[in-house]
N, C-alpha and C positions, 0 to 999 in steps of 0.2 A: 398208735404208732405204726408207721407206714409198714410194708410191707420189706420192703429191701432199704439198705443199708449202707451209700454208696461208699467206697474206699476206694483208693485213690494210690494203690498199689505201683507207682511206676516205676518202683524199684525195679520191677522188673520185663518193662520195655526197652523196648531195643533199636533204637533210628541208627542210624548209621550214619553217622552225619558227622564231621568236624566240625565243634561248635566254637568260638571262641569264651572264655568265660566273662564276665560282667565284672567292669571295673568301679568299686563302690567310691564316689566322693562326694566330701561334706560341702555343703555351703557356709561352713561358719570356721570348720579349721578345729571345730573342739575334738579335745581326745576323747568322747564318748557321746552319743544320742541314746534318750529313752525315745521309741517307737510304743505308744497304749496300742491295747491286743483287747479284744471281750474273748470269752471262753464263749462256748455256743451249750445246748444242754446235749449236743453228740461230741464235745469234750474237744473242738477242734479250735485252733488259736487263729480268730480273723486279724490282720491289721489292714488299716485302710489306706489307700496308693492311689496316686492320680497316673495315666499313661498321657504321654507325651501334652501333657499341660493341660488337657480340656475333657477327657473322660475321666470318672474317677470308680473305683473297684475293688472290691472286698476282696482278700485274697487272703486263702488259706496258707499258713505256715505249716512248710511237711519235711519236714526234718531227713525223711527219707526220700527225696525228690529234687532235681534240679532244675534250671529254668523255672519259666514261669508259662502255666498252662490257662488257657479261657474255656469254657462250656460253651458251646455252640448258641445257647440262648443268648449268654451275654454278650456276646459280641454284636449279634443282630439292636442291640439296643446301642453299642460305641457307634464313634462316629470318625477315629483319624485310625481303626486297626486295616489295613493294608495287605494283604495273604501273598503273596510273593513266588509260593510253591507250594507242594504236598510229598510224602512221604505214605505210599500205599499198603508195604507189611510193615503193618508197626505188633510187636507183640507185648499183648495185656496180662496181667492175673492173670484172666479167666479165658485167653486164647490166642489165637493169633491174626493175622489179615485185616488186619483193622484202619483205617487211614487217616490222619493226622495233614493240617497244612499248617505253615509256617507262615511267621511275618516277620523283615527285621529292618536293623534302622531304627528300631522304638525310643523313648525316652519312658523312664522310671524313677520318680519321686515318690519317697515314702518319710514323713517327718520331716524334713530338711534334708536329707541323706537322696545323691541322685545317682543315678546310670543312665550311661549313651549307649546308642548301638545295641538292643535290648533284642533279642531273639524272642516271640512270643509263640504257642502252639496255642494249639485249641481239641479241646475231645469233648465226651458227650457229658460224663457226669464231671460233679465235684463234690467237694461236702458238704453240708444241710448249711442254710448261708450265706454262704459261698462263691463269689463267679468263678471263682478259677484258684491255682495253686502256685506258691511261690518256695523255690530251694535254697537251702545254706546256702545254696555256691555263691550267694548274691552279698552274701558274709563272711567269702574269703578271708584268714588271717586278723581275724578279728573274736575277742573275747563275747562269747553270748553269755547274757546274765537272765534268765525266763525267770520274773517274780511271779507266781498263778495268784498270789493274793493280792496285790496291786496291781496285775494284770498289766504289766509293761514288759519290755526287751530292752537291755542295754546292751549298747552295740560298743564298745569300745577295746581300747590298743590292749591294755593288760589286767593280769588278773585282779581281784580285790585281795589288801592286805592280809586279813582276816578270815582265816577257811578250816578254826582247828574245829570249828564244830560241824564241818560239811564231810561229807562219809568220800573218801579219795579212791573213783574208781578209774581202771584202764580203758581205754579204749581204742578200737580196731576199727581201721576207716576200708572200708571197700569202695571206691569211689568215690559217689555222693553217700555212701549209707555210714552210718556206725554204730556199732555193736556192744555192749554191755557182756559180761559175762554172771549169768543170775544162779541162781541153784532153787531146782525144785523140792519139795522135802513132800514126798508121799509115804505117808505110813512110813518104816522106818529107810526106807530107799530117800536117799539125795540125789537129785539127779543132777550134772550139768548142761547149761542149755546157753548158747550163744546167743544175746536176744536184740535184736534191731532195735534202736531208739523210733517210735514210728507215728506223729505226732497226725497224721493222717487218718489215722486206724484208731475210731472213739473208743473199741473198747478195753481191757485190758492183756492179757493176753494169747497170742495166735502160736499153735502150733507144727511146725514144719512136719512134715506127712511121714516122712522117714522115723523122725525123732518119736510119733507119736507110735509108731510102725512097733521099730525096734523095742521100744520099753512099755511097748502096751499101753499106752496110758489109758482107751477104754474100758479095757477090763480093771482099773486100779482106782478110777474115780468114779464120783457119780455123778452120769449124765444129766443135767437139768433142762437142755433145751434144743432147738433144733431151727436154723433161720437159712435163707435164702438172701446171699452177698450180690450186688454186684461189682464191676471193675468199673474203671472210668471210661472204657466204651461197648457198656452196656453188659456183656457176660456174663453170667448167671453161676452161683456156684454156689453147694450145699453147707454149711458147717455145720457140727453138733458143739455145744459148751458144758459143762463139768464146774465141778468147785477144785481149787485148787489148795490145800491143806495149808502150804506155806511156798512162801516165794521169797527168798535171802538176794539181796545186793550188798556184796561183802559186811559187813555189819548190822545192814538193816534189814526187818524182819515185816512183810505185811500176811495177814491173813485170811483166809478163804476168798480168794482172789477169784476171778472168771477166769478161767481160759479155755480157748476152743480150739480147734481144725477142724480138717473136710473130711468131708467123706466120699465115697467115689474113687476119680482118677488117682491113684498114688502117685506122687513122684512132682505134681503139679504146684504142690507149697514148699519152696524148698528151703524158705527162711523164717526162723523164729522173730515174731515179734513183738515188741515192750507199746502199747499202746496210749492213747491220752489220757485213760481214767489212772492209770496208775501213772504216768508222767506230772500231771496237774499236783500230784500227791507232795510235789517236792519243789523246793528253790533250786532250781537248776543252772551250776556253771560249767559251760563248754570251754576249753582253753581254744588259742590262737591255734596251735599248731593240729587242733583237734584228737591230742594224746591221751586226753584226761578228762572227766566229768564228775564236778562236787554236786554232791548232794547231800540236801538237807530237807524235815519235814517241816512240812508248813500245816496248816491248819484243818486240809483238806488230809491228811495223813490219813484218818481212824475213820474219816465220810465214809457215807455206804455208796457200793460199789453200780456203777451203770449197767442197767441190764440194753445190754449195744453188741 
């Protein structure tokens, strides 16, 4: 296994430009479209896309990001990307002072869906087996139905009719980020946490520094490992991992999930996240208004947890 796992926490990136939101257009005016994807061994969602009708890329669908970024290595292989500017003070998960170039006026095509005037950014790293990432803002105003068993995303205008078997949770939106409330059961304690839906993180639960410190999490759970992580710009951080006895999402319960948190600088990790190893265990439907998420356990629900 590689010593470094590339996590694209672009939720903490700050690029001070006013960017137009991409507008989704269908080539056939269907009310819904199915987009095939594949799940990597690192629990990332990979979608095949075409840029400017000539370049083909594998993009990681990133539920905690916006826009499109491509790795520097991927850009070298493409023929149609022309960078028109750069921003030098990009703050990433692991630090500031990073630089990122951008390219305007591109076209994007995914499974019969088209976008024009797309802005594309570059960075150093992306999820394994991907050339870059794409955010959920490309599907604004659309219902998103993630079926991990069939490995397909259905993008449509309305919710499915029968949702009785789903657990309905409220979503809190902050920009491109979507949060749900979860309860962490440790011994006799039940600790409420706001968790970011984060498909770019392949692990289970990653807790923010303040939550860990205030609740003395490192003293209450069994520590099982320590790893080093890289953000999209190559900054390195160290994380410890332990076992969370119970994670509750509404009435749904997952047992003995992995939970991670950073050591060293307190206050760097400000958001708790729920990663791909948890997300893939559900059929996930997100409404068009990003107000609710519907969860139904699938055949991955009781499978073993990844060591990511």
